[in-house]
KEMARTI-892073 format. One line per field, with one value per residue (C-alpha): x, y, z; residue in one letter; residue number from 1. Coordinates in Angstrom, 3 decimals. Each point is the difference from the previous one (the first is absolute). Example, Ala and Ser with C-alpha at 12.3 -4.5 7.8 and 13.67 -1.06 7.14 Angstrom:
KEMARTI-892073
xx	(12.300  1.370);
yy	(-4.500  3.440);
zz	(7.800  -0.660);
code	(A  S);
pos	(1  2);
end
This chain:
KEMARTI-892073
xx	(87.605  -0.599  -0.570  2.553  1.030  2.435  0.960  3.651  -0.163  -2.867  1.785  2.946  -2.342  -1.316  0.849  0.004  2.036  -2.049  0.873  0.697  -2.376  -3.066  -1.591  -3.407  -2.580  -3.021  -0.978  -1.390  -3.744  -1.729  -3.231  -1.858  1.829  -0.935  -3.121  -1.663  -0.131  -0.067  2.002  -1.597  -0.841  -1.762  2.514  3.542  2.265  2.460  3.689  1.345  3.441  -0.476  1.470  -1.991  0.485  -2.804  -1.401  2.166  3.406  3.133  1.776  3.662  -0.351  -2.198  -0.336  -1.461  -1.353  -1.076  -2.079  0.150  -3.313  -2.089  -3.346  -2.041  -2.669  2.484  0.935  -3.616  -0.972  3.056  -0.575  -3.694  0.801  3.055  -0.954  2.880  2.666  3.062  -1.477  -3.205  2.096  1.507  -3.451  -1.554  2.788  0.453  -1.467  -1.188  -0.145  -2.517  0.061  3.715  1.344  3.436  1.461  -0.399  1.670  -0.683  3.371  2.365  2.668  -2.164  -2.139  2.875  1.729  -3.275  -0.377  3.520  0.213  -3.560  0.020  -1.783  1.889  -0.037  1.831  2.327  0.820  -0.725  -2.772  0.779  2.895  0.772  -0.400  1.603  1.742  0.255  3.098  2.234  2.285  -0.301  1.730  3.609  0.478  3.591  -0.080  -2.352  0.549  -1.073  -2.807  -3.621  -1.989  -2.726  0.483  -1.792  0.144  -0.289  0.090  -0.979  1.906  1.520  2.240  1.545  3.521  -1.558  -3.763  -0.106  1.568  -1.997  2.841  0.008  3.599  1.673  1.326  -1.095  0.651  -2.783  -2.976  -2.870  0.653  2.732  -2.023  -0.220  3.728  -0.798  1.380  -2.092  1.300  -1.318  0.860  3.312  -1.871  -1.348  1.789  1.142  -0.103  -3.758  -0.815  -0.901  2.680  -0.123  1.151  1.392  2.393  0.131  -0.489  -2.700  -3.092  -0.743  -3.568  0.538  1.385  -3.106  -2.416  -0.859  -0.989  1.246  -1.356  -1.122  3.173  2.154  -2.022  0.266  3.736  0.508  -1.797  2.421  -2.269  1.027  -1.890  -0.580  -2.134  -0.476  -1.311  0.130  2.762  3.355  -1.403  -2.035  3.112  -2.029  -1.468  3.332  -1.149  2.121  2.669  0.563  0.306  -3.555  0.175  2.374  -1.099  -1.774  -0.671  -1.041  0.140  -0.871  -3.517  0.318  3.108  -0.109  -1.747  1.692  -1.023  -2.581  -1.401  0.490  -0.025  0.322  -1.400  -3.263  -1.001  -0.931  -1.798  1.760  3.268  -1.265  -0.858  3.468  1.479  -2.152  1.105  3.575  -1.185  -2.218  3.056  1.935  -2.686  -0.086  3.764  -0.404  -2.704  2.594  2.493  2.111  0.655  -2.019  2.464  -0.417  3.783  0.711  -1.371  -1.757  -2.754  -3.675  -0.542  -2.138  -1.586  0.108  -2.126  -0.494  -2.274  -1.804  -0.344  -1.942  -3.471  0.865  1.207  -2.970  -2.305  1.800  0.756  -2.806  1.154  2.906  0.804  -3.163  -2.171  -2.014  1.193  -1.944  -3.554  -3.052  -2.833  -1.201  3.440  -0.516  0.995  3.657  0.557  2.054  3.450  -0.671  -1.488  3.183  2.097  -2.104  0.493  3.750  -0.024  -2.155  2.396  2.925  -1.733  -0.614  3.731  0.723  -2.560  1.436  3.573  -0.877  -1.594  2.895  2.579  -1.882  -0.844  -3.726  -0.857  2.495  -0.514  -2.783  -0.850  -1.291  -1.412  -0.899  0.881  1.996  -2.852  -3.105  -0.650  -2.499  -2.364  -1.259  -2.834  1.736  -3.136  0.834  3.587  1.178  3.655  1.093  3.403  1.196  2.662  -2.632  -1.411  3.425  0.932  -3.207  0.629  3.554  -1.153  -2.691  2.504  2.548  -2.697  -1.017  3.613  2.148  3.587  -0.786  1.160  -2.473  -2.093  0.165  3.456  -0.924  -3.043  -0.926  -3.404  -1.651  -3.597  0.974  1.626  2.957  1.703  3.052  0.201  2.951  -1.754  -0.807  -2.283  -3.651  -0.916  1.701  -1.688  -3.375  0.688  0.646  -3.064  -2.245  1.383  -0.559  -3.532  -0.902  1.270  -1.200  2.389  -0.066  0.382  -1.153  -2.063  0.868  -0.626  2.090  -2.976  0.329  -1.346  0.127  0.165  -0.827  2.287  3.121  -1.356  0.073  -2.746  1.866  3.169  2.087  2.463  2.980  -0.763  -3.110  2.294  2.128  -3.152  -1.262  3.201  0.285  3.379  1.417  0.104  3.778  0.156  2.122  -1.562  -3.771  -1.402  -1.378  -3.041  -1.779  -2.761  -2.461  -0.981  -3.570  -1.165  1.680  2.493  3.549  2.648  1.933  1.032  -0.558  -2.507  2.156  -1.805  -3.601  0.580  2.490  0.518  1.141  -3.364  -2.489  -2.963  -1.398  1.436  3.429  -0.163  -2.316  2.417  -0.102  1.702  0.114  1.967  0.320  1.801  1.376  -2.667  -2.973  -2.687  -2.926  -0.798  -0.759  -1.050  0.664  -2.046  1.445  1.688  3.777  3.001  2.914  2.396  -1.295  1.847  3.299  -0.894  -1.895  3.141  1.952  -2.728  -0.219  3.731  -0.349  1.766  -1.059  -1.879  0.928  3.552  -1.292  0.336  -3.037  -2.094  1.019  -0.714  -3.315  -1.210  -0.336  -1.671  0.588  -2.917  -2.993  0.485  -1.648);
yy	(76.915  0.914  -2.521  0.880  -2.203  0.449  -1.873  0.663  -1.252  2.318  2.792  -0.306  0.317  3.416  2.321  3.690  2.991  1.892  2.560  -1.134  2.615  0.911  3.208  0.122  2.737  -1.012  -2.021  -3.519  -0.367  -3.176  -1.406  0.685  3.313  2.917  0.130  3.369  1.787  3.341  1.333  1.134  3.376  -1.786  1.071  -0.702  1.836  2.445  -0.779  3.104  0.830  -1.047  -3.194  -3.077  0.195  0.936  3.492  0.234  0.287  -1.732  -2.659  -0.732  -3.751  -2.448  -3.583  -2.181  -3.443  -2.551  -2.860  -2.342  -1.747  2.342  1.013  3.068  -2.435  -1.580  3.323  1.109  -3.166  0.022  3.589  -0.723  -2.999  1.589  3.655  0.697  -1.676  1.668  -0.392  1.646  2.840  0.626  0.021  2.130  2.576  0.150  -0.124  -3.283  -0.285  -2.822  -0.498  -0.470  -2.462  -1.365  -0.028  -3.017  -2.446  0.044  -1.546  1.032  1.479  2.291  0.745  1.254  1.715  1.762  1.302  1.411  1.373  1.017  -2.143  -3.006  -2.868  1.532  3.001  -1.672  -2.986  -2.332  -2.449  -2.683  -1.243  -2.792  0.986  -0.151  2.646  -0.345  2.214  -1.147  -3.010  -3.038  0.018  -1.131  1.067  0.904  -0.141  2.918  0.473  -3.526  -0.630  0.385  2.478  -1.138  -0.519  -0.797  2.902  -1.683  2.626  -2.591  -2.187  -1.609  3.050  -0.439  -1.247  -2.601  -0.195  -2.534  2.395  2.610  2.469  -0.937  -1.167  2.701  -2.716  1.368  -2.313  -0.750  0.239  0.640  1.924  2.077  1.018  3.658  0.147  -0.565  2.655  3.054  -0.145  -3.397  0.555  -1.546  -3.235  -0.444  -2.525  1.740  -3.353  -0.241  3.368  0.708  1.583  3.295  -0.669  3.534  -0.344  -3.785  0.587  -1.246  2.158  0.645  0.656  3.725  0.279  -1.688  2.516  2.694  2.802  1.477  -0.652  2.119  -1.067  1.637  3.222  -0.002  -0.645  2.910  2.188  -1.086  -2.520  -3.439  -3.053  -3.598  -2.993  -3.662  -2.682  -3.670  -0.486  1.691  0.668  2.767  2.053  1.034  2.632  1.802  1.225  0.390  1.964  -3.004  2.372  0.670  -1.989  0.596  -3.176  -2.944  -3.070  -3.045  -3.366  -2.706  -1.257  -3.065  -1.251  -3.066  0.873  -0.729  -2.919  -1.018  1.049  -1.911  1.461  3.726  2.832  0.136  -3.614  0.394  3.127  0.039  0.026  2.889  1.966  -0.667  1.169  3.142  0.610  0.598  2.815  1.396  0.256  1.683  2.688  0.460  0.517  2.607  1.836  0.208  1.703  -3.054  -2.024  -3.197  -1.977  2.359  0.288  3.219  3.501  0.993  2.517  -0.730  -0.443  2.440  -3.004  -3.506  -3.063  -3.679  -2.644  -2.684  -3.539  -1.669  0.861  -1.160  -3.438  -0.418  0.607  -2.479  -2.901  -2.583  -0.700  0.984  -0.415  -2.053  2.853  0.296  2.631  2.453  1.135  -1.641  -1.119  2.928  1.576  2.991  -0.978  -0.959  -3.536  -0.781  0.096  3.260  1.525  -0.834  1.568  3.172  0.162  -0.241  2.889  2.046  -0.628  1.045  3.236  0.607  -0.350  2.598  2.408  -0.445  0.469  3.119  1.445  -1.004  1.486  3.263  -0.608  -0.669  3.545  0.361  -3.420  -0.895  -3.699  -1.398  -3.529  -1.921  -3.243  -1.003  -2.329  -1.737  -3.756  -2.025  -1.695  1.027  -2.489  -3.387  -1.628  1.738  -1.316  -1.972  -1.000  -0.476  -1.480  2.450  -2.406  -2.083  3.109  1.131  -3.493  -0.132  3.434  -0.929  -3.254  1.776  2.596  -2.589  -2.014  3.063  1.081  -3.131  0.445  2.921  0.302  0.199  3.113  0.883  1.231  0.981  0.241  1.451  -1.122  0.454  1.181  1.717  -1.463  1.671  -1.674  1.161  -1.677  -1.078  1.562  3.617  0.527  1.013  -3.148  -2.220  1.887  -0.438  -3.727  -0.256  2.061  -2.115  -3.224  1.164  1.103  -3.300  -2.468  -1.027  -0.848  -2.545  1.085  -0.682  1.816  0.904  -3.616  -1.415  -1.244  0.091  3.123  1.214  3.621  1.412  2.180  -1.122  1.589  3.489  2.599  2.190  -0.306  2.825  -0.793  1.869  3.650  -0.347  -0.672  3.053  2.107  -1.437  1.057  3.311  -0.813  -0.152  -3.210  0.457  -0.533  -3.112  -0.828  -0.462  -3.530  -1.103  -1.475  1.439  -2.215  1.264  -2.980  -1.004  0.566  -2.480  -1.412  -0.416  -1.478  -2.510  -3.610  -0.976  0.350  1.978  3.314  1.181  3.519  2.060  3.482  1.644  0.306  2.738  -1.020  2.055  -2.495  0.540  3.783  1.475  0.900  2.466  3.371  1.919  3.190  1.028  3.279  1.011  2.633  -1.930  -0.081  -1.576  -2.665  1.082  -2.154  0.715  -2.224  1.393  -2.766  0.235  -2.165  -0.963  1.646  3.273  -0.806  1.119  3.617  0.164  -1.004  2.812  2.575  -1.084  0.707  3.369  -1.266  0.324  -3.063  1.096  -1.056  -3.531  -1.006  -2.296  2.877  2.048  -2.858  -1.159  3.178  -1.892  2.216  0.139  -1.436  2.323  2.503  -0.587);
zz	(93.489  -3.576  -2.762  -2.640  -2.844  -2.836  -3.143  -0.689  -3.589  -0.717  1.833  -2.335  -2.952  0.999  -2.867  -0.686  1.001  2.535  2.624  3.559  1.353  -2.015  1.219  1.641  -0.226  2.083  3.065  -0.219  0.389  1.122  -1.371  3.226  0.068  2.174  2.048  0.302  3.293  1.784  2.871  3.214  -1.530  -2.869  -2.613  -1.122  2.395  -1.512  -0.432  1.695  1.209  3.622  1.418  0.830  3.764  2.394  -0.618  -3.147  1.749  -1.160  2.033  0.609  -0.402  -1.900  1.232  -2.767  0.863  -2.608  1.403  -2.966  -0.694  2.146  -1.497  0.851  1.214  2.405  1.539  0.289  1.850  2.248  1.082  0.618  2.180  1.693  0.532  2.399  -2.148  -1.515  -3.474  1.214  1.377  -3.430  -1.596  2.755  -0.246  -3.734  -3.476  -1.490  -3.785  -0.168  -3.779  -0.555  -2.543  -0.860  -3.515  -2.271  0.261  3.740  0.822  2.776  -2.286  -2.175  3.046  2.148  -2.898  -0.794  3.552  -0.028  -3.557  -0.833  -3.122  -1.468  -1.683  -3.480  1.440  2.484  -2.222  2.939  -0.909  2.606  2.094  -2.480  -3.642  -3.430  -2.084  -3.765  -0.227  2.863  -0.085  2.278  3.388  -0.209  -3.608  -0.852  -3.811  -0.426  -3.728  -0.951  2.495  -1.036  2.108  2.336  3.733  3.230  2.448  3.403  2.755  2.592  2.462  -3.086  -0.332  3.479  0.517  2.291  -0.139  2.810  2.507  1.902  -0.610  -3.721  0.170  2.073  2.306  3.366  2.949  2.452  -2.358  0.326  3.238  -1.605  -3.060  1.030  -0.760  -3.677  -2.316  -0.829  -3.583  -1.176  -3.651  0.998  0.794  -3.524  -2.192  -3.213  -1.800  0.753  -1.550  -3.648  -2.123  -1.877  -3.618  -0.283  2.921  0.436  3.719  2.406  0.449  3.666  1.139  0.552  -3.542  -1.371  1.497  -2.576  2.375  3.263  3.497  2.941  1.775  -2.672  0.198  3.793  -0.130  -2.386  2.566  2.728  1.773  1.158  -1.254  1.048  -0.944  0.951  -2.401  -0.894  -2.616  -0.705  -3.482  1.642  -0.484  -3.066  2.338  -0.054  -3.410  -3.135  1.888  2.241  2.953  1.189  3.221  2.868  1.777  -1.674  2.132  -2.057  1.765  -2.511  0.667  -2.254  1.777  2.228  3.245  3.280  2.206  1.036  -3.363  -3.238  -3.474  -0.563  2.122  -2.002  0.578  3.656  1.177  3.339  -1.939  -2.112  3.119  1.387  -3.312  -0.024  3.562  -1.139  -2.272  2.763  2.229  -2.805  -0.279  3.797  -0.057  -2.736  1.961  2.788  -2.305  -0.745  -3.125  -0.462  2.125  2.953  0.344  -1.909  0.356  -3.199  0.714  -0.532  -3.760  -1.956  -1.746  1.447  0.560  -0.766  -1.442  2.009  -1.388  2.833  -1.303  -3.502  1.054  2.361  -2.961  -2.254  2.325  0.358  3.563  2.231  3.668  0.453  -1.319  -3.203  -2.424  -2.120  0.700  1.487  -2.282  -2.080  -0.323  2.298  3.537  0.550  1.215  3.120  -1.673  -1.801  3.129  1.862  -2.769  0.097  3.771  -0.572  -2.471  2.355  2.895  -2.209  -1.008  3.703  0.641  -2.668  1.457  3.502  -1.164  -1.985  3.142  2.258  -2.382  -0.415  -3.653  0.217  -1.050  -2.839  -1.614  -2.442  -0.178  -3.270  -0.132  -3.148  -1.807  -3.052  -0.965  1.257  -0.333  -2.027  0.535  3.404  -0.347  -0.246  -1.417  -3.289  -0.049  -3.012  -0.020  -3.593  -0.978  -2.640  -1.288  -1.810  -1.659  -1.172  -1.224  -2.018  -1.496  -0.965  -1.585  -2.006  -1.231  -1.109  -1.704  -1.987  -0.544  -0.533  1.084  2.273  3.592  2.855  -0.237  3.701  0.905  3.555  2.242  3.351  1.210  3.386  -0.223  -3.208  -3.106  -1.661  -2.944  -1.916  -3.396  -2.100  -2.985  0.851  -3.001  0.338  -1.914  2.592  2.824  -1.684  -0.379  3.736  0.851  -2.198  1.485  3.585  -0.792  -1.661  2.600  3.432  2.813  2.788  3.586  3.541  2.632  3.588  1.072  -2.821  -2.013  -3.782  -1.657  -3.600  -1.128  -3.437  -2.140  1.883  3.170  -1.527  -0.232  -2.482  -2.057  -1.413  -2.788  -1.450  -0.595  2.178  2.967  -0.805  -0.164  3.280  1.751  -1.819  -1.479  -3.527  -2.030  -0.124  3.746  0.549  3.343  -0.214  -0.473  -3.359  1.745  3.016  1.321  2.619  2.135  0.734  3.570  2.298  -2.506  1.307  -2.269  2.045  -0.395  3.610  2.809  2.414  -0.414  0.121  -1.325  -1.998  -1.361  -3.202  -1.750  -0.753  2.180  2.865  2.489  -1.554  -0.164  2.651  2.768  2.891  -0.132  3.278  0.737  3.631  0.676  3.361  0.508  -1.344  2.662  -1.837  -2.588  -3.530  -2.956  -3.657  -2.321  -3.218  -2.002  0.385  -0.814  2.210  -2.464  1.486  3.198  -1.547  -0.793  3.294  1.920  -1.620  0.610  3.617  0.341  -1.726  -3.135  -3.632  -1.357  -3.524  0.761  -0.614  -3.622  0.133  1.338  -3.028  -2.435  1.429  1.679  3.295  2.572  3.702  1.940  0.432  2.767  3.330);
code	(M  K  T  A  K  K  N  R  L  A  T  A  A  V  L  G  A  V  L  V  A  G  S  A  V  A  P  A  M  A  D  D  A  S  R  G  G  Q  D  V  Q  G  Q  Q  A  S  D  G  S  K  G  Q  G  G  Q  G  E  T  A  K  H  V  L  L  L  S  V  D  G  L  H  Q  K  D  L  D  L  Y  V  K  N  H  P  T  S  A  L  A  S  L  V  N  H  G  T  S  Y  T  H  A  Q  T  P  V  P  S  D  S  F  P  G  M  V  G  Q  L  T  G  G  N  P  G  T  T  G  V  Y  Y  D  D  T  F  N  R  A  L  L  P  A  G  T  T  D  C  K  N  T  A  P  G  A  E  V  A  F  T  E  A  A  D  K  D  Q  N  A  L  D  A  G  Q  G  L  P  G  L  P  G  S  I  L  N  M  T  G  Q  P  G  S  L  L  D  P  A  A  L  P  V  D  P  A  T  C  K  P  V  Y  P  H  Q  Y  L  K  V  N  T  V  F  E  V  A  K  S  A  G  L  T  T  A  W  S  D  K  H  P  A  Y  E  I  L  N  G  P  S  G  K  G  L  D  D  L  F  T  P  E  I  N  S  K  A  A  A  P  F  T  G  D  W  T  Q  D  N  A  A  T  Q  Q  Y  D  G  Y  K  V  Q  A  V  L  N  E  I  D  G  K  D  H  S  G  T  K  T  A  G  V  P  G  I  F  G  M  N  F  Q  A  V  S  T  A  Q  K  L  P  T  S  D  G  L  T  G  G  Y  L  Q  G  G  T  V  P  G  P  L  L  S  K  A  L  D  F  V  N  A  S  V  G  K  F  E  S  E  L  A  A  S  G  H  A  K  D  T  T  V  M  L  S  A  K  H  G  Q  S  P  M  D  S  S  T  L  T  R  V  P  D  S  A  I  I  D  G  L  N  A  A  W  K  S  A  H  P  G  S  A  D  L  V  A  F  S  T  D  D  D  I  M  Q  L  W  L  S  D  H  S  Q  A  A  A  K  F  A  K  D  Y  L  A  A  H  S  A  A  G  N  D  V  N  G  A  A  K  T  V  T  T  S  G  L  S  K  V  Y  A  G  S  E  V  A  N  Y  F  G  T  K  T  S  D  A  R  Y  P  D  I  L  G  I  A  Q  T  G  V  V  Y  T  G  G  K  A  K  I  A  E  H  G  G  A  S  A  D  D  R  D  V  P  L  V  I  S  G  G  N  D  Q  H  A  R  T  V  T  T  A  V  E  T  T  Q  I  A  P  T  I  L  K  T  L  G  L  D  P  N  K  L  Q  A  V  Q  I  E  G  T  K  A  L  P  Q  R);
pos	(1  2  3  4  5  6  7  8  9  10  11  12  13  14  15  16  17  18  19  20  21  22  23  24  25  26  27  28  29  30  31  32  33  34  35  36  37  38  39  40  41  42  43  44  45  46  47  48  49  50  51  52  53  54  55  56  57  58  59  60  61  62  63  64  65  66  67  68  69  70  71  72  73  74  75  76  77  78  79  80  81  82  83  84  85  86  87  88  89  90  91  92  93  94  95  96  97  98  99  100  101  102  103  104  105  106  107  108  109  110  111  112  113  114  115  116  117  118  119  120  121  122  123  124  125  126  127  128  129  130  131  132  133  134  135  136  137  138  139  140  141  142  143  144  145  146  147  148  149  150  151  152  153  154  155  156  157  158  159  160  161  162  163  164  165  166  167  168  169  170  171  172  173  174  175  176  177  178  179  180  181  182  183  184  185  186  187  188  189  190  191  192  193  194  195  196  197  198  199  200  201  202  203  204  205  206  207  208  209  210  211  212  213  214  215  216  217  218  219  220  221  222  223  224  225  226  227  228  229  230  231  232  233  234  235  236  237  238  239  240  241  242  243  244  245  246  247  248  249  250  251  252  253  254  255  256  257  258  259  260  261  262  263  264  265  266  267  268  269  270  271  272  273  274  275  276  277  278  279  280  281  282  283  284  285  286  287  288  289  290  291  292  293  294  295  296  297  298  299  300  301  302  303  304  305  306  307  308  309  310  311  312  313  314  315  316  317  318  319  320  321  322  323  324  325  326  327  328  329  330  331  332  333  334  335  336  337  338  339  340  341  342  343  344  345  346  347  348  349  350  351  352  353  354  355  356  357  358  359  360  361  362  363  364  365  366  367  368  369  370  371  372  373  374  375  376  377  378  379  380  381  382  383  384  385  386  387  388  389  390  391  392  393  394  395  396  397  398  399  400  401  402  403  404  405  406  407  408  409  410  411  412  413  414  415  416  417  418  419  420  421  422  423  424  425  426  427  428  429  430  431  432  433  434  435  436  437  438  439  440  441  442  443  444  445  446  447  448  449  450  451  452  453  454  455  456  457  458  459  460  461  462  463  464  465  466  467  468  469  470  471  472  473  474  475  476  477  478  479  480  481  482  483  484  485  486  487  488  489  490  491  492  493  494  495  496  497  498  499  500  501  502  503  504  505  506  507  508  509  510  511  512  513  514  515  516  517  518  519  520  521  522  523  524  525  526  527  528  529  530  531  532  533  534  535  536  537  538  539  540  541  542  543  544  545  546  547  548  549  550  551  552  553  554  555  556  557  558  559  560  561  562  563  564  565  566  567  568  569  570);
end
């Protein structure tokens, strides 16, 4: 779960007439940025007109799998120790891009959107799943002429009609066993009263309307292909793209709903529960491989683009313990501990099911499988962990601001902090942003280590702070963009902003542990393993999908804006 805080009084004080969607011109770059590398020929491979399938042929189908939290190191070690596994089969019959990185922030929402649009946050307008927009009006607004702009944009479980229900409020009987009967159009399960309001129309803004560029699903649909996807919240209807029509079948059981007995809490709080939850999406994909819709009850044809995300690895990395097993990594942060090992085995078994079903259905040769991750997880080495309650930092910043500016509202209107710090301020001036930056740099913060012992970090736990126009420049967007945070703080190694002790890792930041993820492409006719060490980004998956299907990557707006290239040819 994300740490997101808002100050409604400060929100109401946000001033200025700014556009809902500021345009973006360049991709975001992280401090540790790209690492140099060469492909197997020792040079950057050309970006020719051939597809990305084996021997340069195009495929009829692309199956995209996102194993959230998975690092390149994890995949390397698993394949080494399990040479006959399904994951090893993908690697041994495909191309591995071993220096792939996610966008920054390395959060699920910008990570998945990046893979399916080809764009970074400054281009897509998606900086996180829970953010703030200086131009929109708060959810539930009806008097749009007399309401000050400034609104939380929560495309999380908070947007569901019923966030405690696995079906997000559809009202299916017999849950969780009946969950495959969930609608394939989950936009209908979002609560309009929980969505921000467009001041121009005085109507709620749905996730797909918020996205500034089109998706691979829309391009595929325009070419007459069918499309499907499975993910963790109904708000992933954002992947429909601005048209709202990119996906024929979108299956989104709510992961943060109350898990079924014998589990307590939501589906992320017990790894066995997470695996059960992921299993529903696995079955949906198996049904789609068989030419059915996700429920398995209707004939639909095998989608041109389809796939899912896995959550089991991510929760096994974050939970200190679950099911009597220790979470995270063993000492040194390289070898998965028992809980994570079990989660990796689950993912491997699921990939094996897909491979078997593709073979049984006759689609092994015409389907290209792509495996990556929306994000990694940090820190891998729990000895570096420092959990820092961000509320104390924000309270101190607000107090300092009001002391220097008597009568002012709190400076922080909204924050989203995991192992990154993003602050939206009630005063959008460069001077206010500099004040916040100077405060954060000058103050230490109290936290605790992996064992709960007290630990103090300098400079609010941050290694670098960007303020105001510096943030816009970082993301390659204009200062008129209403969406980017006023403060972007890059966390020190091991720092996770959380008020409790329930997690030992998080994601969202710019570190190698956050961003270094696998990227494997296995075409139906690939016979051997190939490795490309050139630095690439997961946004390159989108144009590669289209090239693999024989479609034009330049149909993607983000590709045109950023010049995103398909992955180097094999």
